[in-house]
N, C-alpha and C positions, 0 to 999 in steps of 0.2 A: 568616497570619503575624501575631502580636501582636494579634489581634482582641479577646481578652478583656482584655488589659491596656490598649488603646486605649479600650475602653468604660468601664473602671473609672477611667481618668485623666480622662476626659470628665465622668463624674459627680462625681468629687472637685473639679473646678474650678468646677462649678456651685454648690458649697457656699460659696464666696467672696462674701461680701456687703460693702457699703460702698463709699464714694467718697473719693476725695482722697488716701488714704494706705493702705499696707498695714501693719497693726499686728500685734503679736503675738497678739492675741485673734482678729482676723479670718482670720489665716493658719493658726492652730494646727489647726483642724479639718480644713482642706484638706490640709495636709501629712500629718496622720495618716492620711487617706484614700489619699493618694499612696503613703505608706509600705505600708499594706496591700496596694495594687494591685501593687507591687513584690514584696512577699513572696508573694502569689498567684501571681506569674509565675515563682516559684522563684528569686528573688534572695536571697541569704544575708542575714541580719538585719544583720550589721555593714556591708555595702555599702549596703542600703537606708537604714539610719540615717544614715550618713555623708553619704549623697546628699541626703536631706531636710534635714539639718543645714546643708549648703552652699547650698541652695536658700534656706533660710530667712535665713541670714546674708546672702546677696546682696540678698534682697527686702526686709528690715527697714528700715523708715523712708524707703524710696524714695517720692518725690512721684509720684502717677499723673497723667500728662499728661491734659488734658481730652478728647483724642481717644480715649483707651483707658480701659478699666475696670481695677480691680485684678485680676480674673480673667485678662484678656488679658496684663497685664504678667507676671503669675506663670506663665503658660503659655511666654512668651518666655524667662524665666529657667529654667524646667523644661527647655525644649528645648535651651538652651545647655549645661546641666549633663549632660543625656542625651548630647549629642555628646561632652562631655568625658569621660564615664564610659566611652564606647566608643572612646575613643581620639583624639578631637579632629579629626584629619585622615587621610585615606587613607594607607596605607603600601604603596609598591610592592614588588614581588618582586625580589629582587636577581639580577641577570643579568650577572655578571662572570665572567671565566674562559674558557678555550677547551678543552674545552666547560664550560659551567655544569654544576654538578652540584647536583641537588635531591634531598634525602633525605626521603621520607614516612614519617611515624610515626603511631601511633594504636591505639585499642582494636580488638579484634575486632568485626566488625559495623558500624564507624563509617562505612563507605562510602569507605574508602581507596583501594582498587583502582579503583572507579569514577571517583572524583576524580582519580586519576593520569591516567586517559584524558581527562578533561574538561580538565585543566590543559595536557596535550600538545595537545589540539585547540585550546585558546585561544592557547597560544604559537605555534602553527603559523598560525592564521587571523588573529589580532590583532597578533602581533609579528613575523611573517614569519621565524620560527624553524624549524629542521629538527630536531624533538626525537627522542630515542630512549627507549623505554621499557624499563626492565630488571625482569625478573620475579625479585624477590628473596624471594618468599614461598615457602619450600621445604617448608611444612608443610600448607598447605590444599590438598588434592588438585585443586579446581577453579581455584585461583587464576591458574595460568599460562595455562590455556585461556581464563579470562574475559579476561585482559589481551590475549591474542592476538585474541579476537573484537573488543575495543574498538579495539585497534590497526588491524584490518582495516576496521572501521567508519569510521575517521577518517582512514585512509592514513597511519598512523604505524608505523615498524618496531618490532618487539618483540624484545629480545635475552633468550633463555631457554637454560637448561641444565637441562632436566627430570630427569636422572639425578644431579644434583649436589646434595648437602645442605649445602653450606657458602655462606651467603649473602655472607660477606666476599669470598671468591674469585670468586663470581658478579658482584658489584658492581664489583669491580676490573677483570675481563676485560670486563664491559659498558663500562666507560669506554674501555678500550683499543680496543674495537671502534668506539666512537663517534669517537675520534681518527682511526682509519685511514678511516673512512667519512663524514667531514665533517658529523657531526652537532654542533650548536651547543648543544644542551641535552640532558643525561641526567637522567632522572626514575626514581629507584630506589624501586620499590614493595617494601615489606617486610611480614612477617608481622605480622597483628594480635597484640597481647600485652596482658596484663593488667598494670596498673601494680604488682601484688603479686608478679608472677612474676619473681623475681630472675634466674634463668637468661636469660629472654628479654629483660629489660632490659640484662643484661650483652652480649648478642649484638648489639642494635642499636647500643649503645655502641661495641662493636668495630668494627661498620660505619662508624660515624662516624669513628673514629680511623684507620680505613685509608683511607678515600676523601676526607677532609677537605672535606665538601660546602660550596658557597657559601651554600646556603639549606637550613634543616631545617624542614618544615612539619608541624604537628601537626594532624591530622584528627579532629574530634569531632563526634558526633550530637547536634544542638542539642536533640533532643526529650528527651535524658537529664537535661536541666536542670541542678541544682546538682551532681549526681554528675559531670557533665561537667568542671565548673570544678574540683573535687577532683582528678579524674584528671589534667586539664591540668597542675596544680601538681606532681604526682608525677612525670610525664614530664619537665616543665621542669627539675626538681632534678637529673635524670639527663643530659638531652640538651642543656639550655640551647637550646631551639628558637628559631627567629626569627619565627615567625608562626603564627596559628591559622586553620584552615579549618573553617567551621560548615556541616555538610552537613544536608539534611532541613529547611531552613528554610521549606519550602512546606507542611509538615506542620502537625498541630495542636499546635504547640509554645507553651509558655507563655514562651519567650523569656529565661529567666534566664540562659542560658549567654551569649548575646550581650551582655546587660547586665552581668554580673559577671566575665567572663574576663579582660578587660584589667586591671581594678583589683587581681585576685588574683595573676596571673602577670607583670603589667606586660610583656605581649607583644602586638603588635596583631593584630586580625583582618584578615586580607588578602583572603580570598575567602569567599563564601557560595554554597553549592549550593541551586538553587531548583527542582529537578525531576529527572526520570529522564534527559532527553535530553542527549546530550553538549555541546549549546550552553547548557544551563541552569546557567550559571556566572556570578556577577557580582563585580566587584570591590568590596569593601566600603567604602563611604563613611558614616562615622558621622553626618554632618549629614543625609544623605538618609534614614538609617535613623531618626534622631530625627524627621524630618518624618513619616514614615509611622507611627510609633508614636503620634503626637499628631493623627493624622487629616489631615495637610496634603498628602497625596499625595506623589508623587515624578515631577514632569513632566520633570525632567532626564534621569533614566534612560529614561523613556519615549521621549523625543525621541532620544536615543543609539541605543536599540534600533531605532527606525524608521529612522534614518540608516544603521546596518549594513546594512539590507535595501535601501536606497535605491540604484537604479541610474539614473545621470544619462542614459544613452543610451536605456534603457528608458522613462524619464519624458518624454523628448522624442518617442519614437515614439508614446507614448499620447496626448500633447498633440496631435499631428498627426491621429491617428485621431479623437479626440473633436472637433476643429474640423471634420472632414470627416463628422461624424455616422456613424463607422464602428466606434465602441466596440463590441466584440462579447462573447459569453459567455466566449470563449477569454480575452480580456483580463480579464474579470471574475474568471475562476478563478485567473489568474495573480496578481491583487492579493490574493485571499484566501490563496493559498499563502504570500505574503510576509508577511501579518499572522500566520499560524500560526508562521512561523520565529521571530517577535519572542518567543515564550514562552507561557506559561499564560495563557488569556484573562481569568480572574478576576483574576489577578495583575496584568495589564496594565491592566485597568479601575480596580483599587485604586490605581494611580498617579496617578489623575486626582483632584485635591482634591474631597472631597464624595462621590464616587462610590463608594469603597471601603465607606463606612459605609452607603449606600443598598443595597449589594449584599450585606450582611452575611450575611443569611438566604437569599439566593438562590443556588441551586445552578447554577453555569454549568459545563457539561461541556466538557472540552477537545475533545470530539468534536461541538461545536455546530454546525460547518460541514459535517458528514458528509453530511447529507440534501441541502444544497445542492449540494456537490460530486457527490453520485450523480445528482441531476437533471441537471446540466450535462454529466456523462460519459455519460448515457444518450441525449443528442442526437447527431444525425449532424454531421460536420464542417460541412456545409453549413447545418444548423440553428443551430449555435453563431455561425457568421459572419455569418448573416442571420436574426435572430430573427423578422423580420416574417413569415416563411413558417410560423411555428408555429400551424397551425390546430387545430381540435378533435380530429381523429383523430390527429395527430402528438403532442398533449399527452396524450392517452389511452395512447398507446404509451410515452411518456417515463415517466408515472407508474407504469405496469406495469413497465418495465425498472428503474426506480430503487428500487422497493419503498415508493413514497410515495403519497399521494392525488393526485386531479386538482386539489383545492383548493390543495394545497401548491405543485404546478406553476404554477397560475394566479397564485398569490400571488407566487412568484419572479419569474415573467415581468412581472407588473405592477410589481413593486419595480424590477426592471432597467430597464424602459422609464422609469419616473419618474426613476431616476438618470442614465439617459442624456440626458433632456431637460434635467435641471438643469445636467449638465456641459456640455452643448452650449451653453446659456444663458450660463453663466459664462466660457466661452471666446469668446464672441461679445461684444466691448466695446460694440457698438451696441445689443445687447439689453439688457445690463447697465445702460447708461445710461438707456435707456428705462424699465427696471424701477425705477430710482432716482428717476427724475422722477415716476413714477406713485404712488410711496409716500406723498406727503402727501395725495394724493386717496384713497387707500385708507384713510387713517386718519380721514378726515371721515365 
């Protein structure tokens, strides 16, 4: 996400030379490179030019503190302007009404139906709501089936009338069904349409008029770049939607849509889709996105994702097992599975400042843990609980059963033993104190 843009911005800031002041001469070349980087990221020329003009205006004549260089100061100003360009502050989804009615709109193939499922899952798990999905796409043959599969996957009811071809009637009856069955939120999935398709645009306008939604969301594929922004404008002119959803932001996207859309339609980005899984949905924070674009990482989101998977009772149980030196492969496997739930591994690593850049050309497969899981799952329950019994014969059998080599099995067991020793030491205050006392001796 934004890899190319981040690289080009980094190169642009290296151009800036001189001390003491940012002047028109020493800033001109840098901002020319910044503008080129934005244009390459598929940001429209008027937006890119306005952006660099704002940065220049704020930077001109500022005295540079002795602790920072002109380049560092310009990065700070660029960061603040990027944040403002993308909306400044996060904007919450409106959840008023009983039930709250959310109308989904967007182009064909933008990921609207999948996002409807993700949003229902987010409302259920993060906001404690009881959502209802309404299948209002009466044209795409597989749309109703797709929504039903997603609903089953996340445990959310789907209201559908497969034989009815009137989306207005389906939406109205779906809301009545929600009222009778105590659903607090109704998410109406609609047919994907082209902005130039007048009949289809009239149809979604009719659905809006009939159900008076509390929130209209426009779903757009961020990989379509500037086209996405133009389409958003056409839809907004007809629907006056409340917010934008950017899907496929984990793909090889240039990022132009994320950077331009707020300034063109003056509507906030509310969520971003970052993968295929139903959990791969993030609230959009302009400041955090600006951090990531400028290679500063996003530790706050990383910590939040970790906290979502954190179970206080489980942590206490693990602590007790570590103290008694009983941390087992079952515990280890449980920790791996919690990490996997946090999201795409490379994406997570990219949230750590400096690490994203280091991993730019490294291909980290989402299945990176598969061989480890296969090895552990090829152990007997007794072997998982008591790793000390893993002799040569047992290791050979595990390698064969997991489709890995004996070297991989030995490496995992060694890493596990080293981890267990370190955890045991850290839980033993006496050992830690002894280690701290010995550190000056080790340095000599």
